[in-house]
Phi, psi and omega in degrees: 000321177297321179294321179293320178295320179295319179295320179295319178296321179295319179295321178296318178297320179295321180293318179296322179294321182288321183264358179255299181289328181301306179299322179294323179294326178283328185291324184296307178295329178296317179295319179297316180296319179296317181295315180297317179298319178294321179291330179282344183301308178295325177295325177295321177297314180294321180297317178296318178297315181295318180295320180290318184292319184271323187266344184246110183295316180298321179295318179296315180296319177296332180285314187269348183301319180297342181297331181294339180256003180282126183300321181295319178292320178298316178297316181296318179294320178295318178296319180293318178295322179296314179299319181294319180288319180295332176289343180256357184259121172261097191302308183302318183287314185289323180290332178288340180270001181291133180297145181304322182290342180265350184295318179301318180295320180291315180297324178294320180293318182280330184293328181286350181269336177071177179079188179291170183296315182295318178295324179294316179294317179299316178297321179295315180297319180295321177298318179294321178294321179294321176294323181293318182284339179272353183280153176299334180297323180294321177299321178292316179297319180299314181295313181296319180295318180293327176294320182287329184262012180299324177296326178290323176296321176303315179295321182296316183284342179256007167115359179228156183263197179118148178080196182283337176258127184231151176240112182214130179054047177061033180226131175258118186236158178236133181284128181262020182304316179299322178295318181295323176297322177294320179295319178300320179294319178295322177296317179295321178294333180274000177119346177274075184295338180294341181296331180290343179266357178289129180295170181301134181246127179247095177262140183261128176256123186283121173270315179222138179221111181198146176289344182265004181299320179299323177286324182297329179305316181296316181293321179297320179297316180293318181293326179292323177296319178297315175054228183273002179280332181295318174300320179297319179295319179298317180294319180294322179294317178295319178296319178295320177297322178294317182293328180276350182282151176287321177252090189292323181295316178295322179294322178295317178298315181295318180295316180293316178292324177297317177296321178295318180293317179298320178290325176297323176297324175298316178299319177295321178298324177297319179292319180293317180297328178299318180296313180294323180297315181289328180291337184255018178286148174296163184294331184272006179254130181290121177297323179296315179293319179296320177295321178295319178296316179298314181296322181290317181291332181259007184297312180290331176294318178292325175298319178294323178299312180296324179296315180295320179298312181296318181297317179297317180294319181296314180294318179297319179294319179295319179295320180293317182293333179273002183274178183272007183297156183294314180293321176297319176296324177296317179296317179295324178296318177297320178298310181294321180294321179295317179291321178297320177296320178295322178294319178297319178297319180295320179294318179294333178276359178093006180265083183261154184274344179067220181287347180294322181300305179299322179297315179295325181293321181290326185247032183300317182298319179297315179299320181296311182292326178295318179295319178296319179295320179295317178298317178296321179294322178296319178297320182289324184273347179293128187305302180221081184291145175253178177298322179293325178295314179298317179295321178295319178297319179296319179292321176297319177297319180297319178295318179296319177295325177295321177297317179298316179296323179296316180289328184272351182294143178290130178292145180293151179296140181286136178279137178292144179294152180295136179091354179240112179284145179292146179291142180274000000 
Protein backbone atom coordinates (compact mmCIF):
# COMPACT_ATOMS: atom_id res chain seq x y z
CA UNK A 1 0.00 0.00 0.00
CA UNK A 2 2.83 2.41 0.75
CA UNK A 3 4.35 1.65 -2.61
CA UNK A 4 1.02 2.27 -4.34
CA UNK A 5 0.57 5.57 -2.47
CA UNK A 6 4.07 6.70 -3.49
CA UNK A 7 3.43 5.72 -7.10
CA UNK A 8 0.11 7.61 -7.08
CA UNK A 9 1.77 10.72 -5.64
CA UNK A 10 4.45 10.58 -8.34
CA UNK A 11 1.84 10.31 -11.08
CA UNK A 12 -0.11 13.23 -9.61
CA UNK A 13 3.04 15.36 -9.50
CA UNK A 14 3.86 14.45 -13.10
CA UNK A 15 0.34 15.34 -14.23
CA UNK A 16 0.45 18.70 -12.46
CA UNK A 17 3.83 19.42 -13.99
CA UNK A 18 2.60 18.50 -17.47
CA UNK A 19 -0.67 20.47 -17.26
CA UNK A 20 0.65 23.34 -15.18
CA UNK A 21 4.07 24.38 -16.44
CA UNK A 22 3.30 23.33 -20.02
CA UNK A 23 0.48 25.83 -20.60
CA UNK A 24 2.43 28.60 -18.88
CA UNK A 25 5.44 27.82 -21.04
CA UNK A 26 3.27 28.03 -24.14
CA UNK A 27 1.47 31.15 -22.96
CA UNK A 28 4.63 33.26 -22.60
CA UNK A 29 5.94 33.02 -26.20
CA UNK A 30 2.41 33.36 -27.57
CA UNK A 31 1.92 36.64 -25.71
CA UNK A 32 5.31 37.92 -26.85
CA UNK A 33 4.54 37.12 -30.48
CA UNK A 34 1.15 38.83 -30.27
CA UNK A 35 2.64 41.97 -28.74
CA UNK A 36 5.43 42.18 -31.32
CA UNK A 37 2.96 41.61 -34.16
CA UNK A 38 0.67 44.37 -32.85
CA UNK A 39 3.59 46.78 -32.51
CA UNK A 40 4.72 46.00 -36.06
CA UNK A 41 1.24 46.71 -37.48
CA UNK A 42 1.60 50.54 -37.63
CA UNK A 43 5.18 50.21 -38.88
CA UNK A 44 3.90 47.89 -41.61
CA UNK A 45 1.35 50.50 -42.68
CA UNK A 46 4.04 53.19 -42.87
CA UNK A 47 6.43 50.85 -44.71
CA UNK A 48 3.83 50.03 -47.35
CA UNK A 49 3.00 53.72 -47.79
CA UNK A 50 6.67 54.68 -48.11
CA UNK A 51 7.37 51.90 -50.61
CA UNK A 52 4.36 52.89 -52.74
CA UNK A 53 5.05 56.63 -52.59
CA UNK A 54 8.76 56.39 -53.41
CA UNK A 55 8.85 53.27 -55.56
CA UNK A 56 5.63 53.57 -57.60
CA UNK A 57 5.55 56.51 -60.01
CA UNK A 58 1.84 56.18 -60.80
CA UNK A 59 1.03 56.07 -57.11
CA UNK A 60 3.11 59.17 -56.46
CA UNK A 61 1.52 61.09 -59.34
CA UNK A 62 -1.95 60.11 -58.15
CA UNK A 63 -1.00 61.39 -54.70
CA UNK A 64 0.33 64.84 -55.71
CA UNK A 65 -1.97 65.54 -58.69
CA UNK A 66 -4.76 67.13 -56.57
CA UNK A 67 -2.31 69.73 -55.27
CA UNK A 68 -2.45 71.58 -58.59
CA UNK A 69 -6.12 72.40 -57.91
CA UNK A 70 -5.70 73.32 -54.24
CA UNK A 71 -6.38 77.08 -53.70
CA UNK A 72 -3.74 77.41 -50.98
CA UNK A 73 -1.07 75.81 -53.17
CA UNK A 74 -2.11 77.95 -56.15
CA UNK A 75 -1.88 81.12 -54.07
CA UNK A 76 1.51 80.16 -52.68
CA UNK A 77 2.86 79.28 -56.14
CA UNK A 78 1.51 82.54 -57.62
CA UNK A 79 3.04 84.59 -54.78
CA UNK A 80 6.38 82.86 -55.16
CA UNK A 81 6.42 83.38 -58.93
CA UNK A 82 5.45 87.04 -58.48
CA UNK A 83 8.25 87.67 -55.98
CA UNK A 84 10.77 85.96 -58.25
CA UNK A 85 9.75 88.01 -61.31
CA UNK A 86 9.57 91.34 -59.45
CA UNK A 87 13.11 90.72 -58.21
CA UNK A 88 14.26 90.61 -61.86
CA UNK A 89 12.28 93.63 -63.13
CA UNK A 90 13.98 97.06 -63.18
CA UNK A 91 10.90 99.20 -63.75
CA UNK A 92 12.42 102.52 -64.90
CA UNK A 93 14.74 100.83 -67.38
CA UNK A 94 12.36 98.23 -68.71
CA UNK A 95 9.36 100.56 -69.08
CA UNK A 96 11.45 103.02 -71.04
CA UNK A 97 12.21 100.28 -73.54
CA UNK A 98 8.55 99.60 -74.29
CA UNK A 99 7.75 100.18 -77.97
CA UNK A 100 5.46 103.17 -78.63
CA UNK A 101 2.80 100.95 -80.21
CA UNK A 102 2.67 98.85 -77.04
CA UNK A 103 2.36 101.76 -74.56
CA UNK A 104 -1.46 102.20 -74.87
CA UNK A 105 -2.02 98.51 -74.13
CA UNK A 106 0.41 98.61 -71.20
CA UNK A 107 -1.05 101.83 -69.73
CA UNK A 108 -4.55 100.39 -70.03
CA UNK A 109 -3.47 97.22 -68.23
CA UNK A 110 -1.68 99.09 -65.43
CA UNK A 111 -4.14 101.95 -65.13
CA UNK A 112 -6.99 99.76 -64.02
CA UNK A 113 -5.00 98.50 -61.07
CA UNK A 114 -4.42 101.91 -59.42
CA UNK A 115 -1.78 102.77 -56.81
CA UNK A 116 1.90 103.39 -57.45
CA UNK A 117 3.73 102.10 -60.45
CA UNK A 118 5.51 99.30 -58.59
CA UNK A 119 2.31 98.19 -56.86
CA UNK A 120 0.49 98.32 -60.18
CA UNK A 121 3.11 96.17 -61.89
CA UNK A 122 3.19 93.74 -58.95
CA UNK A 123 -0.58 93.45 -58.98
CA UNK A 124 -0.56 92.88 -62.73
CA UNK A 125 2.15 90.21 -62.49
CA UNK A 126 0.30 88.50 -59.62
CA UNK A 127 -2.93 88.45 -61.63
CA UNK A 128 -1.14 86.81 -64.54
CA UNK A 129 0.48 84.31 -62.20
CA UNK A 130 -2.88 83.57 -60.59
CA UNK A 131 -4.43 82.94 -64.00
CA UNK A 132 -1.53 80.69 -64.92
CA UNK A 133 -1.83 78.49 -61.85
CA UNK A 134 -5.63 78.29 -62.20
CA UNK A 135 -5.49 77.19 -65.83
CA UNK A 136 -5.85 73.52 -66.87
CA UNK A 137 -2.42 73.83 -68.46
CA UNK A 138 -0.82 74.24 -65.04
CA UNK A 139 -2.50 71.05 -63.77
CA UNK A 140 -1.13 69.22 -66.81
CA UNK A 141 2.33 70.70 -66.36
CA UNK A 142 2.23 69.89 -62.65
CA UNK A 143 1.30 66.25 -63.28
CA UNK A 144 3.83 65.77 -66.08
CA UNK A 145 6.60 67.47 -64.11
CA UNK A 146 5.96 65.35 -61.04
CA UNK A 147 5.99 62.22 -63.15
CA UNK A 148 9.33 63.23 -64.63
CA UNK A 149 10.88 64.23 -61.32
CA UNK A 150 9.71 61.21 -59.37
CA UNK A 151 13.21 59.78 -59.57
CA UNK A 152 14.53 63.02 -58.09
CA UNK A 153 12.07 62.78 -55.21
CA UNK A 154 13.34 59.26 -54.65
CA UNK A 155 16.85 60.68 -54.44
CA UNK A 156 15.71 63.48 -52.13
CA UNK A 157 14.02 61.17 -49.66
CA UNK A 158 16.91 58.72 -49.74
CA UNK A 159 19.56 61.34 -49.13
CA UNK A 160 20.78 62.90 -52.38
CA UNK A 161 19.59 65.80 -54.49
CA UNK A 162 19.26 66.42 -58.18
CA UNK A 163 16.54 67.17 -60.67
CA UNK A 164 13.60 69.46 -60.10
CA UNK A 165 13.07 68.19 -56.56
CA UNK A 166 15.93 69.03 -54.21
CA UNK A 167 16.74 68.40 -50.59
CA UNK A 168 18.83 71.14 -49.04
CA UNK A 169 19.04 72.33 -45.43
CA UNK A 170 16.20 70.01 -44.38
CA UNK A 171 13.91 71.42 -47.10
CA UNK A 172 12.31 69.62 -50.06
CA UNK A 173 11.66 72.14 -52.85
CA UNK A 174 10.19 72.14 -56.36
CA UNK A 175 11.46 74.40 -59.15
CA UNK A 176 8.76 76.77 -60.50
CA UNK A 177 10.66 77.70 -63.67
CA UNK A 178 7.94 76.32 -66.06
CA UNK A 179 5.25 78.34 -64.24
CA UNK A 180 7.33 81.53 -64.41
CA UNK A 181 7.87 81.06 -68.15
CA UNK A 182 4.09 80.85 -68.58
CA UNK A 183 3.64 84.07 -66.57
CA UNK A 184 6.27 85.85 -68.68
CA UNK A 185 4.45 84.84 -71.84
CA UNK A 186 1.15 86.14 -70.45
CA UNK A 187 2.84 89.43 -69.52
CA UNK A 188 4.27 89.82 -72.99
CA UNK A 189 0.88 89.10 -74.57
CA UNK A 190 -0.66 91.81 -72.36
CA UNK A 191 1.80 94.50 -73.56
CA UNK A 192 4.80 94.04 -71.28
CA UNK A 193 7.10 93.00 -74.11
CA UNK A 194 10.13 93.44 -71.86
CA UNK A 195 9.04 90.34 -69.97
CA UNK A 196 10.21 88.18 -72.87
CA UNK A 197 13.75 89.49 -72.28
CA UNK A 198 13.84 88.47 -68.64
CA UNK A 199 16.29 85.58 -68.27
CA UNK A 200 15.19 82.23 -66.94
CA UNK A 201 14.09 82.45 -63.32
CA UNK A 202 14.36 79.44 -61.02
CA UNK A 203 12.16 80.01 -57.96
CA UNK A 204 11.90 77.26 -55.38
CA UNK A 205 8.49 76.18 -54.05
CA UNK A 206 8.73 74.45 -50.67
CA UNK A 207 7.10 71.05 -50.51
CA UNK A 208 8.40 70.06 -47.08
CA UNK A 209 10.21 72.16 -44.48
CA UNK A 210 11.33 70.56 -41.26
CA UNK A 211 14.42 70.19 -39.14
CA UNK A 212 13.70 66.48 -38.97
CA UNK A 213 13.82 65.87 -42.74
CA UNK A 214 17.42 64.75 -42.46
CA UNK A 215 16.45 62.20 -39.83
CA UNK A 216 13.36 61.12 -41.77
CA UNK A 217 15.61 60.17 -44.70
CA UNK A 218 17.11 57.33 -42.67
CA UNK A 219 13.73 56.01 -41.58
CA UNK A 220 12.31 56.26 -45.11
CA UNK A 221 15.27 54.31 -46.44
CA UNK A 222 14.77 51.55 -43.87
CA UNK A 223 11.00 51.43 -44.38
CA UNK A 224 11.45 51.28 -48.13
CA UNK A 225 13.76 48.30 -47.71
CA UNK A 226 11.13 46.66 -45.52
CA UNK A 227 8.50 47.43 -48.14
CA UNK A 228 5.67 44.92 -48.29
CA UNK A 229 7.52 42.30 -46.23
CA UNK A 230 6.83 44.03 -42.92
CA UNK A 231 3.02 43.58 -43.18
CA UNK A 232 3.56 39.88 -43.93
CA UNK A 233 5.84 39.57 -40.91
CA UNK A 234 3.30 41.30 -38.66
CA UNK A 235 0.51 38.97 -39.82
CA UNK A 236 2.69 35.88 -39.40
CA UNK A 237 3.68 36.88 -35.87
CA UNK A 238 0.06 37.42 -34.83
CA UNK A 239 -0.93 34.12 -36.47
CA UNK A 240 1.89 32.30 -34.68
CA UNK A 241 0.83 33.83 -31.39
CA UNK A 242 -2.73 32.67 -31.97
CA UNK A 243 -1.65 29.13 -32.82
CA UNK A 244 0.54 28.87 -29.72
CA UNK A 245 -2.17 30.18 -27.40
CA UNK A 246 -4.30 27.86 -25.30
CA UNK A 247 -7.39 29.93 -26.05
CA UNK A 248 -6.93 30.67 -29.69
CA UNK A 249 -10.19 32.46 -30.25
CA UNK A 250 -9.48 34.87 -27.42
CA UNK A 251 -5.92 35.35 -28.69
CA UNK A 252 -7.24 36.15 -32.17
CA UNK A 253 -9.60 38.76 -30.76
CA UNK A 254 -6.81 40.27 -28.65
CA UNK A 255 -4.34 40.29 -31.55
CA UNK A 256 -6.73 41.95 -33.99
CA UNK A 257 -7.86 44.57 -31.48
CA UNK A 258 -4.26 45.19 -30.43
CA UNK A 259 -3.22 45.79 -34.04
CA UNK A 260 -6.22 48.10 -34.53
CA UNK A 261 -5.38 50.12 -31.40
CA UNK A 262 -1.69 50.41 -32.32
CA UNK A 263 -2.60 51.59 -35.81
CA UNK A 264 -5.14 54.05 -34.38
CA UNK A 265 -2.32 55.55 -32.31
CA UNK A 266 -0.41 56.05 -35.54
CA UNK A 267 -3.37 57.94 -37.00
CA UNK A 268 -3.53 60.15 -33.89
CA UNK A 269 0.21 60.73 -34.18
CA UNK A 270 -0.18 61.93 -37.76
CA UNK A 271 -2.72 64.54 -36.66
CA UNK A 272 -0.58 65.67 -33.71
CA UNK A 273 2.58 65.86 -35.84
CA UNK A 274 0.71 68.01 -38.37
CA UNK A 275 0.06 70.66 -35.72
CA UNK A 276 3.69 70.73 -34.59
CA UNK A 277 4.90 70.73 -38.19
CA UNK A 278 2.80 73.75 -39.18
CA UNK A 279 3.70 75.65 -36.00
CA UNK A 280 7.42 75.39 -36.80
CA UNK A 281 7.30 76.56 -40.41
CA UNK A 282 9.48 79.50 -41.47
CA UNK A 283 7.77 82.85 -41.96
CA UNK A 284 8.12 82.76 -45.75
CA UNK A 285 6.29 79.42 -46.12
CA UNK A 286 2.52 79.48 -46.53
CA UNK A 287 0.87 77.45 -43.73
CA UNK A 288 -2.15 76.75 -45.95
CA UNK A 289 0.00 75.36 -48.77
CA UNK A 290 2.19 73.39 -46.34
CA UNK A 291 -0.91 71.91 -44.72
CA UNK A 292 -2.33 70.97 -48.12
CA UNK A 293 0.94 69.28 -49.11
CA UNK A 294 1.09 67.41 -45.80
CA UNK A 295 -2.53 66.27 -46.06
CA UNK A 296 -2.06 65.16 -49.67
CA UNK A 297 1.13 63.22 -49.04
CA UNK A 298 -0.38 61.45 -46.02
CA UNK A 299 -3.85 60.91 -47.53
CA UNK A 300 -3.21 57.32 -48.60
CA UNK A 301 -1.41 56.65 -45.31
CA UNK A 302 -4.48 57.75 -43.37
CA UNK A 303 -6.66 55.61 -45.64
CA UNK A 304 -4.44 52.63 -44.84
CA UNK A 305 -4.69 53.41 -41.11
CA UNK A 306 -8.49 53.40 -41.27
CA UNK A 307 -8.45 50.21 -43.33
CA UNK A 308 -6.34 48.33 -40.77
CA UNK A 309 -8.54 49.57 -37.91
CA UNK A 310 -11.75 48.45 -39.63
CA UNK A 311 -10.22 45.11 -40.68
CA UNK A 312 -8.99 44.39 -37.16
CA UNK A 313 -12.35 45.23 -35.60
CA UNK A 314 -14.26 43.16 -38.19
CA UNK A 315 -12.09 40.06 -37.68
CA UNK A 316 -12.20 40.43 -33.88
CA UNK A 317 -15.98 40.81 -33.96
CA UNK A 318 -16.36 37.75 -36.21
CA UNK A 319 -14.11 35.67 -33.93
CA UNK A 320 -16.06 36.76 -30.85
CA UNK A 321 -19.46 36.07 -32.41
CA UNK A 322 -18.41 32.57 -33.42
CA UNK A 323 -17.24 31.75 -29.89
CA UNK A 324 -19.02 29.86 -27.09
CA UNK A 325 -19.69 32.94 -24.94
CA UNK A 326 -23.16 33.56 -23.55
CA UNK A 327 -23.56 36.97 -25.20
CA UNK A 328 -22.20 35.68 -28.50
CA UNK A 329 -24.66 32.79 -28.31
CA UNK A 330 -27.47 35.24 -27.64
CA UNK A 331 -26.56 37.25 -30.75
CA UNK A 332 -26.37 34.09 -32.85
CA UNK A 333 -29.73 32.99 -31.45
CA UNK A 334 -31.33 36.28 -32.46
CA UNK A 335 -29.74 35.93 -35.90
CA UNK A 336 -31.03 32.37 -36.33
CA UNK A 337 -34.51 33.18 -35.01
CA UNK A 338 -34.82 36.12 -37.36
CA UNK A 339 -33.79 34.09 -40.39
CA UNK A 340 -36.03 31.22 -39.28
CA UNK A 341 -39.00 33.58 -38.98
CA UNK A 342 -38.29 34.95 -42.47
CA UNK A 343 -38.07 31.38 -43.82
CA UNK A 344 -41.37 30.48 -42.17
CA UNK A 345 -43.09 33.53 -43.66
CA UNK A 346 -41.74 32.66 -47.10
CA UNK A 347 -42.94 29.04 -46.80
CA UNK A 348 -46.42 30.10 -45.73
CA UNK A 349 -46.48 32.44 -48.74
CA UNK A 350 -45.65 29.52 -51.05
CA UNK A 351 -42.01 30.48 -51.67
CA UNK A 352 -40.35 27.12 -50.99
CA UNK A 353 -36.73 26.22 -51.74
CA UNK A 354 -37.40 22.73 -53.09
CA UNK A 355 -34.29 20.51 -53.31
CA UNK A 356 -31.98 23.52 -52.86
CA UNK A 357 -32.81 23.72 -49.15
CA UNK A 358 -31.73 20.18 -48.19
CA UNK A 359 -28.61 20.45 -50.36
CA UNK A 360 -27.60 23.73 -48.71
CA UNK A 361 -28.34 22.28 -45.29
CA UNK A 362 -26.04 19.31 -45.89
CA UNK A 363 -23.16 21.47 -47.16
CA UNK A 364 -23.68 24.56 -45.01
CA UNK A 365 -20.13 24.48 -43.59
CA UNK A 366 -18.63 24.30 -47.09
CA UNK A 367 -20.67 27.26 -48.29
CA UNK A 368 -19.67 29.28 -45.22
CA UNK A 369 -15.95 28.69 -45.61
CA UNK A 370 -16.07 29.31 -49.36
CA UNK A 371 -17.75 32.67 -48.82
CA UNK A 372 -15.23 33.63 -46.14
CA UNK A 373 -12.35 32.61 -48.45
CA UNK A 374 -13.81 34.66 -51.31
CA UNK A 375 -14.16 37.71 -49.06
CA UNK A 376 -10.55 37.33 -47.88
CA UNK A 377 -9.36 36.93 -51.47
CA UNK A 378 -11.19 40.10 -52.54
CA UNK A 379 -9.50 42.00 -49.71
CA UNK A 380 -6.09 40.72 -50.76
CA UNK A 381 -6.56 41.43 -54.47
CA UNK A 382 -8.11 44.89 -54.01
CA UNK A 383 -5.36 47.35 -55.12
CA UNK A 384 -5.64 49.86 -52.28
CA UNK A 385 -8.58 48.99 -50.02
CA UNK A 386 -9.95 51.65 -47.70
CA UNK A 387 -11.92 51.29 -44.49
CA UNK A 388 -15.16 51.69 -46.42
CA UNK A 389 -14.10 48.95 -48.84
CA UNK A 390 -13.41 46.54 -45.97
CA UNK A 391 -16.72 47.43 -44.34
CA UNK A 392 -18.55 46.93 -47.64
CA UNK A 393 -16.92 43.52 -48.17
CA UNK A 394 -17.88 42.52 -44.61
CA UNK A 395 -21.50 43.56 -45.17
CA UNK A 396 -21.64 41.68 -48.48
CA UNK A 397 -20.26 38.59 -46.72
CA UNK A 398 -22.86 38.98 -44.00
CA UNK A 399 -25.65 39.18 -46.58
CA UNK A 400 -24.32 36.09 -48.40
CA UNK A 401 -24.17 34.15 -45.12
CA UNK A 402 -27.73 35.23 -44.37
CA UNK A 403 -28.83 33.82 -47.73
CA UNK A 404 -27.10 30.51 -46.93
CA UNK A 405 -28.75 30.37 -43.51
CA UNK A 406 -32.12 31.18 -45.08
CA UNK A 407 -31.80 28.36 -47.59
CA UNK A 408 -30.49 25.92 -44.99
CA UNK A 409 -33.10 26.71 -42.33
CA UNK A 410 -35.53 23.95 -41.48
CA UNK A 411 -38.98 24.76 -42.86
CA UNK A 412 -41.66 25.00 -40.16
CA UNK A 413 -44.08 22.05 -39.89
CA UNK A 414 -47.17 22.52 -42.00
CA UNK A 415 -50.37 23.08 -40.07
CA UNK A 416 -53.26 20.77 -40.96
CA UNK A 417 -56.13 22.46 -42.68
CA UNK A 418 -59.28 23.04 -40.68
CA UNK A 419 -61.71 20.18 -40.89
CA UNK A 420 -59.01 17.64 -41.74
CA UNK A 421 -57.70 15.62 -38.87
CA UNK A 422 -54.10 14.48 -39.17
CA UNK A 423 -53.61 10.88 -40.20
CA UNK A 424 -52.71 8.46 -37.45
